[in-house]
Residue, then its C-alpha position, 0 to 999 in steps of 0.5 A: m549085199q553091195v556097199s558103197l564106200d567112196g573112200v577111206g576114212e574122211l574122204h568117204d564122210r566128206i563125200r556123203g556129207i555125214p561125219g563118222y560114216f566111214q566107221r559106220v560103213i566098216e561096222t556094216i561091213r563086219l556084220l555082214k562078213g560075219l552073216a555071210l559065214e552062217n549063210e553061203k548064200l550072202v556074198v558081200k561086195l564093195s561098189s565106189t563111183i569115181q568122181p573127182a572128189n576121190v579120183e586122186s584116191v582111188s587106187a588107195t581104196q582099191a587097195f583097202a577093199r584088198e584088206l578087207g578081203l572083199p571085191i569091190r567093182f568102180g562105176a563112172l559118174v552118171f547125171s539124172s535129173g529124175y534118179y539122182q537129181n544132179i544135172d542142175n548142180n554138177c559143179d562139183l561133179n564136173y572132172t577137169h582136164e587132168q582128172a578126166k584123163k587120171a579116171s580114164y586111166f584107172f578105168s583103163k587099169l582096171a580093164n587090164e586086170d579084171l580079166g576073168s570078169n565081163v565087166k572088164f567091157y564096162y571099164r573099157d568103155a568108161a575109160k573113153m566115157v570119162l573122156g566125152a565118147q558116148r556109150s558104146k556098150v549094149c545095155m538091155m534095161g527096159y528089155y531084160g531089167f525095169v524098175l519098179e517105185h514104190d508108187g506102183a510106176v514101172y520104169p525101163c531104168v533108174n536113168c531114164e524116168t521120163k516116161a513110165l511104162g505103166n503101173l501095176r496099180k492099174q495094170n497087171f505086169k503082162e500087160i505093161w511088159e508086152g502093151s502096144d507102145i513098149h517097142k517104141l519106148r524101148q526104143n526112145i530109151r537107146a536114143d535119148c538115155c544111154p548114149t551119155c549114161a555111164s551106169i555100171c548097173y546091169t550089164l551082164p546081158g549085154n557082155i554076154i552078148e559081146v563075149m559070143d560075138l569075140s567067140l564067134h570072130r575068133i572062129l571064123q578067124q581060125g576057120n580063114 
């Protein structure tokens, strides 16, 4: 169970636009931690999106998560006309040059701290993307993962809902996932959506590929 936390106290309320929301989050976390004691399969963690409004306070958010005894993962801003609908009104979400450098520094710091986790590969990429670089990480959405909407539409990714792969109200999943147009759609995702998508979602399969490549590189170096 992942709980979003964009800041500590009033900062979280201001970003979310709901007065008193931070206290509700804390109460939710308290209840979830109690349930986790009764069920070992329930894992509680936090997530936070680094943005202009909280870039000065990310270290405080990280420290607060440690006080709660919960892991926290930080993600970069994602712009999407479909899912987030923040393309046309993103003025408040644009970093200044100094804010971008601070966000980049924090992501680099996270990558160096998170040595035992696959997420370090994402953090390394995010540190460059907030400064304007394109995504270099492989994302396997549309290949190993998909999004099912309430109307039955199946999309390759929440951040690329420009064309549905199909609809479960009209087709079975095998027809959708192995259809004649699926390969072209997947290629379009890689070309149109992935380069500017800084999402932390579904990083694991891509990270496994990177770990295997790194391990193979080391083995070859040792052989030489």
